[in-house]
All heavy atoms as atom14 arrays in JSON, in Angstrom:
{
  "sequence": "MLGGGLGNIARLYANVPRLWGVHVFSDTVATRLAPPVHGDSSGVRGAAWLWPG",
  "atom14_mask": [
    [1, 1, 1, 1, 1, 1, 1, 1, 0, 0, 0, 0, 0, 0],
    [1, 1, 1, 1, 1, 1, 1, 1, 0, 0, 0, 0, 0, 0],
    [1, 1, 1, 1, 0, 0, 0, 0, 0, 0, 0, 0, 0, 0],
    [1, 1, 1, 1, 0, 0, 0, 0, 0, 0, 0, 0, 0, 0],
    [1, 1, 1, 1, 0, 0, 0, 0, 0, 0, 0, 0, 0, 0],
    [1, 1, 1, 1, 1, 1, 1, 1, 0, 0, 0, 0, 0, 0],
    [1, 1, 1, 1, 0, 0, 0, 0, 0, 0, 0, 0, 0, 0],
    [1, 1, 1, 1, 1, 1, 1, 1, 0, 0, 0, 0, 0, 0],
    [1, 1, 1, 1, 1, 1, 1, 1, 0, 0, 0, 0, 0, 0],
    [1, 1, 1, 1, 1, 0, 0, 0, 0, 0, 0, 0, 0, 0],
    [1, 1, 1, 1, 1, 1, 1, 1, 1, 1, 1, 0, 0, 0],
    [1, 1, 1, 1, 1, 1, 1, 1, 0, 0, 0, 0, 0, 0],
    [1, 1, 1, 1, 1, 1, 1, 1, 1, 1, 1, 1, 0, 0],
    [1, 1, 1, 1, 1, 0, 0, 0, 0, 0, 0, 0, 0, 0],
    [1, 1, 1, 1, 1, 1, 1, 1, 0, 0, 0, 0, 0, 0],
    [1, 1, 1, 1, 1, 1, 1, 0, 0, 0, 0, 0, 0, 0],
    [1, 1, 1, 1, 1, 1, 1, 0, 0, 0, 0, 0, 0, 0],
    [1, 1, 1, 1, 1, 1, 1, 1, 1, 1, 1, 0, 0, 0],
    [1, 1, 1, 1, 1, 1, 1, 1, 0, 0, 0, 0, 0, 0],
    [1, 1, 1, 1, 1, 1, 1, 1, 1, 1, 1, 1, 1, 1],
    [1, 1, 1, 1, 0, 0, 0, 0, 0, 0, 0, 0, 0, 0],
    [1, 1, 1, 1, 1, 1, 1, 0, 0, 0, 0, 0, 0, 0],
    [1, 1, 1, 1, 1, 1, 1, 1, 1, 1, 0, 0, 0, 0],
    [1, 1, 1, 1, 1, 1, 1, 0, 0, 0, 0, 0, 0, 0],
    [1, 1, 1, 1, 1, 1, 1, 1, 1, 1, 1, 0, 0, 0],
    [1, 1, 1, 1, 1, 1, 0, 0, 0, 0, 0, 0, 0, 0],
    [1, 1, 1, 1, 1, 1, 1, 1, 0, 0, 0, 0, 0, 0],
    [1, 1, 1, 1, 1, 1, 1, 0, 0, 0, 0, 0, 0, 0],
    [1, 1, 1, 1, 1, 1, 1, 0, 0, 0, 0, 0, 0, 0],
    [1, 1, 1, 1, 1, 0, 0, 0, 0, 0, 0, 0, 0, 0],
    [1, 1, 1, 1, 1, 1, 1, 0, 0, 0, 0, 0, 0, 0],
    [1, 1, 1, 1, 1, 1, 1, 1, 1, 1, 1, 0, 0, 0],
    [1, 1, 1, 1, 1, 1, 1, 1, 0, 0, 0, 0, 0, 0],
    [1, 1, 1, 1, 1, 0, 0, 0, 0, 0, 0, 0, 0, 0],
    [1, 1, 1, 1, 1, 1, 1, 0, 0, 0, 0, 0, 0, 0],
    [1, 1, 1, 1, 1, 1, 1, 0, 0, 0, 0, 0, 0, 0],
    [1, 1, 1, 1, 1, 1, 1, 0, 0, 0, 0, 0, 0, 0],
    [1, 1, 1, 1, 1, 1, 1, 1, 1, 1, 0, 0, 0, 0],
    [1, 1, 1, 1, 0, 0, 0, 0, 0, 0, 0, 0, 0, 0],
    [1, 1, 1, 1, 1, 1, 1, 1, 0, 0, 0, 0, 0, 0],
    [1, 1, 1, 1, 1, 1, 0, 0, 0, 0, 0, 0, 0, 0],
    [1, 1, 1, 1, 1, 1, 0, 0, 0, 0, 0, 0, 0, 0],
    [1, 1, 1, 1, 0, 0, 0, 0, 0, 0, 0, 0, 0, 0],
    [1, 1, 1, 1, 1, 1, 1, 0, 0, 0, 0, 0, 0, 0],
    [1, 1, 1, 1, 1, 1, 1, 1, 1, 1, 1, 0, 0, 0],
    [1, 1, 1, 1, 0, 0, 0, 0, 0, 0, 0, 0, 0, 0],
    [1, 1, 1, 1, 1, 0, 0, 0, 0, 0, 0, 0, 0, 0],
    [1, 1, 1, 1, 1, 0, 0, 0, 0, 0, 0, 0, 0, 0],
    [1, 1, 1, 1, 1, 1, 1, 1, 1, 1, 1, 1, 1, 1],
    [1, 1, 1, 1, 1, 1, 1, 1, 0, 0, 0, 0, 0, 0],
    [1, 1, 1, 1, 1, 1, 1, 1, 1, 1, 1, 1, 1, 1],
    [1, 1, 1, 1, 1, 1, 1, 0, 0, 0, 0, 0, 0, 0],
    [1, 1, 1, 1, 0, 0, 0, 0, 0, 0, 0, 0, 0, 0]
  ],
  "atom14_positions": [
    [[9.45, 2.23, -4.43], [10.43, 1.52, -3.66], [10.06, 0.05, -3.62], [8.9, -0.29, -3.5], [10.48, 2.08, -2.24], [11.39, 1.33, -1.34], [11.57, 2.01, 0.3], [9.91, 2.01, 0.9], [0.0, 0.0, 0.0], [0.0, 0.0, 0.0], [0.0, 0.0, 0.0], [0.0, 0.0, 0.0], [0.0, 0.0, 0.0], [0.0, 0.0, 0.0]],
    [[11.03, -0.78, -3.72], [10.84, -2.22, -3.59], [11.36, -2.64, -2.23], [12.47, -2.29, -1.84], [11.63, -2.97, -4.67], [11.21, -2.69, -6.1], [12.18, -3.38, -7.06], [9.8, -3.18, -6.34], [0.0, 0.0, 0.0], [0.0, 0.0, 0.0], [0.0, 0.0, 0.0], [0.0, 0.0, 0.0], [0.0, 0.0, 0.0], [0.0, 0.0, 0.0]],
    [[10.56, -3.4, -1.5], [11.0, -3.84, -0.19], [11.3, -5.31, -0.16], [11.11, -6.04, -1.13], [0.0, 0.0, 0.0], [0.0, 0.0, 0.0], [0.0, 0.0, 0.0], [0.0, 0.0, 0.0], [0.0, 0.0, 0.0], [0.0, 0.0, 0.0], [0.0, 0.0, 0.0], [0.0, 0.0, 0.0], [0.0, 0.0, 0.0], [0.0, 0.0, 0.0]],
    [[11.79, -5.77, 0.98], [12.14, -7.17, 1.15], [13.25, -7.59, 0.22], [14.1, -6.81, -0.15], [0.0, 0.0, 0.0], [0.0, 0.0, 0.0], [0.0, 0.0, 0.0], [0.0, 0.0, 0.0], [0.0, 0.0, 0.0], [0.0, 0.0, 0.0], [0.0, 0.0, 0.0], [0.0, 0.0, 0.0], [0.0, 0.0, 0.0], [0.0, 0.0, 0.0]],
    [[13.23, -8.83, -0.2], [14.29, -9.36, -1.06], [14.27, -8.73, -2.46], [15.32, -8.7, -3.13], [0.0, 0.0, 0.0], [0.0, 0.0, 0.0], [0.0, 0.0, 0.0], [0.0, 0.0, 0.0], [0.0, 0.0, 0.0], [0.0, 0.0, 0.0], [0.0, 0.0, 0.0], [0.0, 0.0, 0.0], [0.0, 0.0, 0.0], [0.0, 0.0, 0.0]],
    [[13.13, -8.21, -2.94], [13.1, -7.6, -4.24], [14.01, -6.37, -4.35], [14.56, -6.07, -5.41], [11.68, -7.15, -4.61], [10.72, -8.24, -5.02], [9.32, -7.67, -5.23], [11.17, -8.93, -6.28], [0.0, 0.0, 0.0], [0.0, 0.0, 0.0], [0.0, 0.0, 0.0], [0.0, 0.0, 0.0], [0.0, 0.0, 0.0], [0.0, 0.0, 0.0]],
    [[14.2, -5.67, -3.25], [15.07, -4.5, -3.24], [16.54, -4.83, -3.53], [17.31, -3.95, -3.85], [0.0, 0.0, 0.0], [0.0, 0.0, 0.0], [0.0, 0.0, 0.0], [0.0, 0.0, 0.0], [0.0, 0.0, 0.0], [0.0, 0.0, 0.0], [0.0, 0.0, 0.0], [0.0, 0.0, 0.0], [0.0, 0.0, 0.0], [0.0, 0.0, 0.0]],
    [[16.9, -6.1, -3.44], [18.27, -6.52, -3.69], [18.56, -6.92, -5.12], [19.67, -7.3, -5.45], [18.63, -7.69, -2.76], [18.56, -7.32, -1.31], [18.93, -6.21, -0.93], [18.04, -8.21, -0.49], [0.0, 0.0, 0.0], [0.0, 0.0, 0.0], [0.0, 0.0, 0.0], [0.0, 0.0, 0.0], [0.0, 0.0, 0.0], [0.0, 0.0, 0.0]],
    [[17.54, -6.91, -5.99], [17.73, -7.29, -7.4], [18.03, -6.05, -8.24], [17.14, -5.33, -8.65], [16.46, -8.02, -7.93], [16.13, -9.2, -7.03], [16.68, -8.46, -9.37], [14.81, -9.88, -7.36], [0.0, 0.0, 0.0], [0.0, 0.0, 0.0], [0.0, 0.0, 0.0], [0.0, 0.0, 0.0], [0.0, 0.0, 0.0], [0.0, 0.0, 0.0]],
    [[19.32, -5.8, -8.41], [19.77, -4.55, -9.04], [19.22, -4.33, -10.43], [18.93, -3.19, -10.82], [21.3, -4.53, -9.07], [0.0, 0.0, 0.0], [0.0, 0.0, 0.0], [0.0, 0.0, 0.0], [0.0, 0.0, 0.0], [0.0, 0.0, 0.0], [0.0, 0.0, 0.0], [0.0, 0.0, 0.0], [0.0, 0.0, 0.0], [0.0, 0.0, 0.0]],
    [[19.06, -5.38, -11.22], [18.64, -5.18, -12.61], [17.21, -4.66, -12.71], [16.82, -4.09, -13.73], [18.8, -6.46, -13.41], [17.89, -7.57, -13.03], [18.1, -8.76, -13.95], [17.18, -9.82, -13.61], [17.45, -10.84, -12.8], [18.65, -10.96, -12.27], [16.54, -11.75, -12.53], [0.0, 0.0, 0.0], [0.0, 0.0, 0.0], [0.0, 0.0, 0.0]],
    [[16.41, -4.79, -11.67], [15.06, -4.26, -11.69], [15.04, -2.72, -11.83], [14.15, -2.18, -12.45], [14.28, -4.65, -10.41], [13.92, -6.11, -10.29], [13.24, -6.36, -8.96], [13.06, -6.58, -11.44], [0.0, 0.0, 0.0], [0.0, 0.0, 0.0], [0.0, 0.0, 0.0], [0.0, 0.0, 0.0], [0.0, 0.0, 0.0], [0.0, 0.0, 0.0]],
    [[16.03, -2.07, -11.26], [16.05, -0.61, -11.28], [16.33, -0.04, -12.66], [16.0, 1.1, -12.96], [17.07, -0.09, -10.25], [16.7, -0.56, -8.85], [17.39, -1.6, -8.26], [15.64, 0.01, -8.18], [17.03, -2.06, -7.01], [15.26, -0.44, -6.94], [15.95, -1.46, -6.35], [15.59, -1.93, -5.11], [0.0, 0.0, 0.0], [0.0, 0.0, 0.0]],
    [[16.91, -0.83, -13.53], [17.13, -0.42, -14.92], [16.03, -0.93, -15.81], [15.54, -0.2, -16.7], [18.49, -0.92, -15.4], [0.0, 0.0, 0.0], [0.0, 0.0, 0.0], [0.0, 0.0, 0.0], [0.0, 0.0, 0.0], [0.0, 0.0, 0.0], [0.0, 0.0, 0.0], [0.0, 0.0, 0.0], [0.0, 0.0, 0.0], [0.0, 0.0, 0.0]],
    [[15.61, -2.17, -15.63], [14.65, -2.79, -16.55], [13.22, -2.38, -16.36], [12.49, -2.13, -17.32], [14.76, -4.33, -16.44], [16.1, -4.84, -16.91], [16.83, -4.17, -17.64], [16.43, -6.04, -16.51], [0.0, 0.0, 0.0], [0.0, 0.0, 0.0], [0.0, 0.0, 0.0], [0.0, 0.0, 0.0], [0.0, 0.0, 0.0], [0.0, 0.0, 0.0]],
    [[12.75, -2.3, -15.14], [11.33, -1.98, -14.89], [10.94, -0.6, -15.4], [9.95, -0.48, -16.11], [10.99, -2.18, -13.4], [9.59, -1.67, -13.09], [11.08, -3.66, -13.01], [0.0, 0.0, 0.0], [0.0, 0.0, 0.0], [0.0, 0.0, 0.0], [0.0, 0.0, 0.0], [0.0, 0.0, 0.0], [0.0, 0.0, 0.0], [0.0, 0.0, 0.0]],
    [[11.65, 0.47, -15.08], [11.25, 1.77, -15.61], [11.23, 1.83, -17.13], [10.44, 2.55, -17.72], [12.29, 2.74, -15.04], [12.76, 2.08, -13.78], [12.76, 0.61, -14.11], [0.0, 0.0, 0.0], [0.0, 0.0, 0.0], [0.0, 0.0, 0.0], [0.0, 0.0, 0.0], [0.0, 0.0, 0.0], [0.0, 0.0, 0.0], [0.0, 0.0, 0.0]],
    [[12.08, 1.07, -17.76], [12.11, 1.03, -19.22], [10.85, 0.37, -19.77], [10.41, 0.71, -20.88], [13.34, 0.26, -19.67], [13.79, 0.6, -21.05], [15.13, -0.04, -21.41], [15.91, -0.46, -20.25], [16.63, -1.56, -20.21], [16.67, -2.38, -21.24], [17.34, -1.87, -19.15], [0.0, 0.0, 0.0], [0.0, 0.0, 0.0], [0.0, 0.0, 0.0]],
    [[10.25, -0.51, -19.03], [9.11, -1.3, -19.51], [7.74, -0.77, -19.07], [6.74, -1.07, -19.68], [9.24, -2.76, -19.04], [10.49, -3.5, -19.52], [10.6, -4.83, -18.83], [10.42, -3.69, -21.03], [0.0, 0.0, 0.0], [0.0, 0.0, 0.0], [0.0, 0.0, 0.0], [0.0, 0.0, 0.0], [0.0, 0.0, 0.0], [0.0, 0.0, 0.0]],
    [[7.67, 0.0, -17.99], [6.36, 0.3, -17.44], [5.57, 1.35, -18.22], [4.36, 1.47, -18.03], [6.39, 0.63, -15.96], [7.13, 1.89, -15.54], [7.34, 3.0, -16.25], [7.71, 2.1, -14.27], [8.03, 3.92, -15.53], [8.26, 3.38, -14.28], [7.79, 1.36, -13.1], [8.9, 3.93, -13.18], [8.44, 1.89, -12.03], [8.98, 3.18, -12.06]],
    [[6.18, 2.07, -19.1], [5.47, 3.08, -19.9], [4.28, 2.53, -20.67], [3.26, 3.2, -20.8], [0.0, 0.0, 0.0], [0.0, 0.0, 0.0], [0.0, 0.0, 0.0], [0.0, 0.0, 0.0], [0.0, 0.0, 0.0], [0.0, 0.0, 0.0], [0.0, 0.0, 0.0], [0.0, 0.0, 0.0], [0.0, 0.0, 0.0], [0.0, 0.0, 0.0]],
    [[4.39, 1.33, -21.21], [3.28, 0.76, -21.98], [2.13, 0.29, -21.07], [1.03, 0.01, -21.58], [3.76, -0.42, -22.85], [4.76, 0.06, -23.88], [4.33, -1.53, -22.02], [0.0, 0.0, 0.0], [0.0, 0.0, 0.0], [0.0, 0.0, 0.0], [0.0, 0.0, 0.0], [0.0, 0.0, 0.0], [0.0, 0.0, 0.0], [0.0, 0.0, 0.0]],
    [[2.34, 0.22, -19.76], [1.32, -0.25, -18.84], [0.7, 0.88, -18.02], [-0.18, 0.64, -17.22], [1.91, -1.28, -17.87], [2.51, -2.44, -18.57], [1.72, -3.44, -19.13], [3.77, -2.78, -18.85], [2.5, -4.35, -19.71], [3.75, -3.97, -19.56], [0.0, 0.0, 0.0], [0.0, 0.0, 0.0], [0.0, 0.0, 0.0], [0.0, 0.0, 0.0]],
    [[1.13, 2.14, -18.26], [0.63, 3.27, -17.51], [-0.33, 4.07, -18.39], [-0.03, 4.33, -19.56], [1.8, 4.18, -17.06], [1.28, 5.44, -16.4], [2.69, 3.41, -16.09], [0.0, 0.0, 0.0], [0.0, 0.0, 0.0], [0.0, 0.0, 0.0], [0.0, 0.0, 0.0], [0.0, 0.0, 0.0], [0.0, 0.0, 0.0], [0.0, 0.0, 0.0]],
    [[-1.48, 4.4, -17.88], [-2.49, 5.14, -18.63], [-2.28, 6.63, -18.52], [-3.12, 7.38, -17.98], [-3.89, 4.75, -18.16], [-4.17, 3.31, -18.29], [-4.34, 2.49, -17.17], [-4.29, 2.72, -19.53], [-4.61, 1.15, -17.26], [-4.56, 1.36, -19.67], [-4.72, 0.58, -18.54], [0.0, 0.0, 0.0], [0.0, 0.0, 0.0], [0.0, 0.0, 0.0]],
    [[-1.14, 7.12, -19.02], [-0.81, 8.52, -18.98], [0.2, 8.79, -20.08], [0.86, 7.89, -20.6], [-0.19, 8.88, -17.61], [0.18, 10.23, -17.57], [0.0, 0.0, 0.0], [0.0, 0.0, 0.0], [0.0, 0.0, 0.0], [0.0, 0.0, 0.0], [0.0, 0.0, 0.0], [0.0, 0.0, 0.0], [0.0, 0.0, 0.0], [0.0, 0.0, 0.0]],
    [[0.29, 10.07, -20.48], [1.27, 10.43, -21.51], [2.71, 10.43, -20.98], [3.65, 10.25, -21.74], [0.95, 11.81, -22.08], [-0.38, 11.8, -22.83], [-0.79, 10.72, -23.31], [-0.99, 12.87, -22.95], [0.0, 0.0, 0.0], [0.0, 0.0, 0.0], [0.0, 0.0, 0.0], [0.0, 0.0, 0.0], [0.0, 0.0, 0.0], [0.0, 0.0, 0.0]],
    [[2.87, 10.67, -19.68], [4.2, 10.71, -19.09], [4.23, 9.87, -17.81], [3.21, 9.69, -17.16], [4.63, 12.15, -18.72], [3.69, 12.67, -17.8], [4.7, 13.02, -19.97], [0.0, 0.0, 0.0], [0.0, 0.0, 0.0], [0.0, 0.0, 0.0], [0.0, 0.0, 0.0], [0.0, 0.0, 0.0], [0.0, 0.0, 0.0], [0.0, 0.0, 0.0]],
    [[5.38, 9.4, -17.47], [5.59, 8.66, -16.24], [6.67, 9.39, -15.44], [7.81, 9.49, -15.88], [6.03, 7.21, -16.48], [6.28, 6.47, -15.19], [5.01, 6.47, -17.33], [0.0, 0.0, 0.0], [0.0, 0.0, 0.0], [0.0, 0.0, 0.0], [0.0, 0.0, 0.0], [0.0, 0.0, 0.0], [0.0, 0.0, 0.0], [0.0, 0.0, 0.0]],
    [[6.29, 9.93, -14.27], [7.25, 10.66, -13.45], [7.65, 9.89, -12.21], [8.32, 10.42, -11.33], [6.63, 12.0, -13.03], [0.0, 0.0, 0.0], [0.0, 0.0, 0.0], [0.0, 0.0, 0.0], [0.0, 0.0, 0.0], [0.0, 0.0, 0.0], [0.0, 0.0, 0.0], [0.0, 0.0, 0.0], [0.0, 0.0, 0.0], [0.0, 0.0, 0.0]],
    [[7.3, 8.63, -12.15], [7.59, 7.79, -10.99], [9.06, 7.34, -11.04], [9.57, 7.01, -12.09], [6.7, 6.56, -10.98], [5.33, 6.98, -11.0], [6.93, 5.68, -9.76], [0.0, 0.0, 0.0], [0.0, 0.0, 0.0], [0.0, 0.0, 0.0], [0.0, 0.0, 0.0], [0.0, 0.0, 0.0], [0.0, 0.0, 0.0], [0.0, 0.0, 0.0]],
    [[9.68, 7.32, -9.87], [11.07, 6.89, -9.76], [11.11, 5.61, -8.96], [10.5, 5.51, -7.9], [11.87, 8.0, -9.06], [13.34, 7.71, -8.93], [14.07, 8.9, -8.31], [13.62, 9.21, -6.97], [14.17, 8.76, -5.84], [15.23, 7.97, -5.91], [13.7, 9.12, -4.69], [0.0, 0.0, 0.0], [0.0, 0.0, 0.0], [0.0, 0.0, 0.0]],
    [[11.82, 4.63, -9.46], [11.99, 3.36, -8.73], [13.33, 3.42, -8.03], [14.36, 3.61, -8.67], [11.93, 2.18, -9.69], [12.02, 0.8, -9.1], [10.81, 0.53, -8.18], [12.1, -0.26, -10.17], [0.0, 0.0, 0.0], [0.0, 0.0, 0.0], [0.0, 0.0, 0.0], [0.0, 0.0, 0.0], [0.0, 0.0, 0.0], [0.0, 0.0, 0.0]],
    [[13.32, 3.32, -6.72], [14.54, 3.47, -5.93], [14.75, 2.3, -4.99], [13.77, 1.71, -4.51], [14.47, 4.76, -5.11], [0.0, 0.0, 0.0], [0.0, 0.0, 0.0], [0.0, 0.0, 0.0], [0.0, 0.0, 0.0], [0.0, 0.0, 0.0], [0.0, 0.0, 0.0], [0.0, 0.0, 0.0], [0.0, 0.0, 0.0], [0.0, 0.0, 0.0]],
    [[15.98, 1.95, -4.72], [16.25, 0.89, -3.74], [15.83, 1.34, -2.35], [15.86, 2.54, -2.03], [17.76, 0.65, -3.83], [18.3, 1.86, -4.47], [17.2, 2.49, -5.28], [0.0, 0.0, 0.0], [0.0, 0.0, 0.0], [0.0, 0.0, 0.0], [0.0, 0.0, 0.0], [0.0, 0.0, 0.0], [0.0, 0.0, 0.0], [0.0, 0.0, 0.0]],
    [[15.44, 0.43, -1.49], [15.02, 0.78, -0.12], [16.17, 1.36, 0.69], [17.27, 0.82, 0.7], [14.53, -0.55, 0.46], [15.15, -1.61, -0.38], [15.37, -1.01, -1.72], [0.0, 0.0, 0.0], [0.0, 0.0, 0.0], [0.0, 0.0, 0.0], [0.0, 0.0, 0.0], [0.0, 0.0, 0.0], [0.0, 0.0, 0.0], [0.0, 0.0, 0.0]],
    [[15.88, 2.45, 1.36], [16.88, 3.15, 2.17], [17.31, 2.29, 3.36], [18.46, 2.29, 3.76], [16.35, 4.5, 2.64], [17.32, 5.2, 3.59], [16.06, 5.4, 1.45], [0.0, 0.0, 0.0], [0.0, 0.0, 0.0], [0.0, 0.0, 0.0], [0.0, 0.0, 0.0], [0.0, 0.0, 0.0], [0.0, 0.0, 0.0], [0.0, 0.0, 0.0]],
    [[16.37, 1.55, 3.93], [16.64, 0.77, 5.14], [16.76, -0.72, 4.84], [16.49, -1.55, 5.7], [15.55, 1.01, 6.19], [15.43, 2.45, 6.58], [16.39, 3.08, 7.37], [14.51, 3.38, 6.3], [16.04, 4.34, 7.54], [14.91, 4.54, 6.91], [0.0, 0.0, 0.0], [0.0, 0.0, 0.0], [0.0, 0.0, 0.0], [0.0, 0.0, 0.0]],
    [[17.13, -1.05, 3.62], [17.36, -2.45, 3.25], [16.09, -3.29, 3.32], [14.97, -2.81, 3.06], [0.0, 0.0, 0.0], [0.0, 0.0, 0.0], [0.0, 0.0, 0.0], [0.0, 0.0, 0.0], [0.0, 0.0, 0.0], [0.0, 0.0, 0.0], [0.0, 0.0, 0.0], [0.0, 0.0, 0.0], [0.0, 0.0, 0.0], [0.0, 0.0, 0.0]],
    [[16.24, -4.56, 3.65], [15.11, -5.48, 3.69], [14.04, -5.11, 4.72], [12.9, -5.57, 4.65], [15.58, -6.9, 3.98], [16.43, -7.46, 2.83], [16.44, -6.84, 1.73], [17.06, -8.5, 3.02], [0.0, 0.0, 0.0], [0.0, 0.0, 0.0], [0.0, 0.0, 0.0], [0.0, 0.0, 0.0], [0.0, 0.0, 0.0], [0.0, 0.0, 0.0]],
    [[14.37, -4.25, 5.67], [13.44, -3.87, 6.72], [12.6, -2.67, 6.39], [11.79, -2.22, 7.21], [14.21, -3.59, 8.01], [14.9, -4.74, 8.44], [0.0, 0.0, 0.0], [0.0, 0.0, 0.0], [0.0, 0.0, 0.0], [0.0, 0.0, 0.0], [0.0, 0.0, 0.0], [0.0, 0.0, 0.0], [0.0, 0.0, 0.0], [0.0, 0.0, 0.0]],
    [[12.71, -2.12, 5.19], [11.96, -0.91, 4.84], [10.44, -1.1, 4.93], [9.74, -0.22, 5.41], [12.32, -0.46, 3.42], [13.64, 0.03, 3.42], [0.0, 0.0, 0.0], [0.0, 0.0, 0.0], [0.0, 0.0, 0.0], [0.0, 0.0, 0.0], [0.0, 0.0, 0.0], [0.0, 0.0, 0.0], [0.0, 0.0, 0.0], [0.0, 0.0, 0.0]],
    [[9.96, -2.24, 4.47], [8.5, -2.5, 4.55], [8.01, -2.56, 5.96], [6.94, -2.04, 6.29], [0.0, 0.0, 0.0], [0.0, 0.0, 0.0], [0.0, 0.0, 0.0], [0.0, 0.0, 0.0], [0.0, 0.0, 0.0], [0.0, 0.0, 0.0], [0.0, 0.0, 0.0], [0.0, 0.0, 0.0], [0.0, 0.0, 0.0], [0.0, 0.0, 0.0]],
    [[8.76, -3.18, 6.82], [8.38, -3.29, 8.25], [8.39, -1.9, 8.89], [7.49, -1.55, 9.65], [9.33, -4.24, 8.99], [9.06, -4.24, 10.49], [9.21, -5.64, 8.42], [0.0, 0.0, 0.0], [0.0, 0.0, 0.0], [0.0, 0.0, 0.0], [0.0, 0.0, 0.0], [0.0, 0.0, 0.0], [0.0, 0.0, 0.0], [0.0, 0.0, 0.0]],
    [[9.38, -1.1, 8.56], [9.46, 0.26, 9.12], [8.29, 1.1, 8.65], [7.7, 1.85, 9.43], [10.78, 0.9, 8.74], [11.98, 0.26, 9.43], [13.26, 0.85, 8.9], [13.41, 2.25, 9.2], [14.15, 2.76, 10.18], [14.8, 1.91, 10.97], [14.22, 4.03, 10.39], [0.0, 0.0, 0.0], [0.0, 0.0, 0.0], [0.0, 0.0, 0.0]],
    [[7.92, 0.95, 7.37], [6.76, 1.68, 6.85], [5.47, 1.29, 7.53], [4.63, 2.12, 7.85], [0.0, 0.0, 0.0], [0.0, 0.0, 0.0], [0.0, 0.0, 0.0], [0.0, 0.0, 0.0], [0.0, 0.0, 0.0], [0.0, 0.0, 0.0], [0.0, 0.0, 0.0], [0.0, 0.0, 0.0], [0.0, 0.0, 0.0], [0.0, 0.0, 0.0]],
    [[5.3, -0.02, 7.75], [4.1, -0.52, 8.43], [4.03, 0.01, 9.86], [2.95, 0.34, 10.35], [4.09, -2.03, 8.4], [0.0, 0.0, 0.0], [0.0, 0.0, 0.0], [0.0, 0.0, 0.0], [0.0, 0.0, 0.0], [0.0, 0.0, 0.0], [0.0, 0.0, 0.0], [0.0, 0.0, 0.0], [0.0, 0.0, 0.0], [0.0, 0.0, 0.0]],
    [[5.17, 0.1, 10.52], [5.2, 0.6, 11.88], [4.73, 2.04, 11.96], [4.08, 2.46, 12.92], [6.59, 0.47, 12.48], [0.0, 0.0, 0.0], [0.0, 0.0, 0.0], [0.0, 0.0, 0.0], [0.0, 0.0, 0.0], [0.0, 0.0, 0.0], [0.0, 0.0, 0.0], [0.0, 0.0, 0.0], [0.0, 0.0, 0.0], [0.0, 0.0, 0.0]],
    [[5.04, 2.83, 10.94], [4.61, 4.24, 10.92], [3.08, 4.34, 10.8], [2.48, 5.32, 11.22], [5.26, 4.99, 9.75], [6.63, 5.46, 10.07], [7.82, 4.87, 9.7], [6.99, 6.63, 10.8], [8.87, 5.59, 10.18], [8.39, 6.69, 10.85], [6.25, 7.65, 11.42], [9.07, 7.7, 11.5], [6.93, 8.64, 12.05], [8.34, 8.67, 12.09]],
    [[2.46, 3.33, 10.2], [1.0, 3.36, 10.02], [0.25, 2.89, 11.25], [-0.95, 3.12, 11.38], [0.62, 2.45, 8.82], [1.14, 2.87, 7.46], [0.8, 1.82, 6.43], [0.57, 4.22, 7.07], [0.0, 0.0, 0.0], [0.0, 0.0, 0.0], [0.0, 0.0, 0.0], [0.0, 0.0, 0.0], [0.0, 0.0, 0.0], [0.0, 0.0, 0.0]],
    [[0.94, 2.23, 12.19], [0.3, 1.69, 13.38], [-0.18, 2.84, 14.28], [0.6, 3.73, 14.63], [1.28, 0.82, 14.13], [0.65, 0.07, 15.27], [0.66, 0.4, 16.57], [-0.13, -1.13, 15.16], [-0.04, -0.49, 17.3], [-0.54, -1.46, 16.48], [-0.53, -1.94, 14.12], [-1.33, -2.56, 16.73], [-1.28, -3.04, 14.39], [-1.7, -3.33, 15.69]],
    [[-1.47, 2.83, 14.63], [-1.98, 3.91, 15.49], [-1.55, 3.72, 16.94], [-1.9, 2.76, 17.59], [-3.5, 3.77, 15.36], [-3.71, 2.32, 15.08], [-2.5, 1.89, 14.29], [0.0, 0.0, 0.0], [0.0, 0.0, 0.0], [0.0, 0.0, 0.0], [0.0, 0.0, 0.0], [0.0, 0.0, 0.0], [0.0, 0.0, 0.0], [0.0, 0.0, 0.0]],
    [[-0.78, 4.6, 17.42], [-0.47, 4.39, 18.79], [0.66, 5.08, 19.32], [1.15, 5.18, 20.3], [0.0, 0.0, 0.0], [0.0, 0.0, 0.0], [0.0, 0.0, 0.0], [0.0, 0.0, 0.0], [0.0, 0.0, 0.0], [0.0, 0.0, 0.0], [0.0, 0.0, 0.0], [0.0, 0.0, 0.0], [0.0, 0.0, 0.0], [0.0, 0.0, 0.0]]
  ]
}
C-alpha cells in the first residue's frame, strides 16, 4: 500500500509491479500494490494501531 500523496498517483499501480521483478530476490513475486483504503490518512491510521495504549 502507498500512503500519503503517493497513493494518489494512479500510474504507479500499473508501472511499479511491472518493474519490481528484477529487484526482488525470488523466483516469483506475490505482492500486490493497492491504493490506500482510507486515502491520504492511511499511514496515520496504521501508526495509531501501533501505539501502545
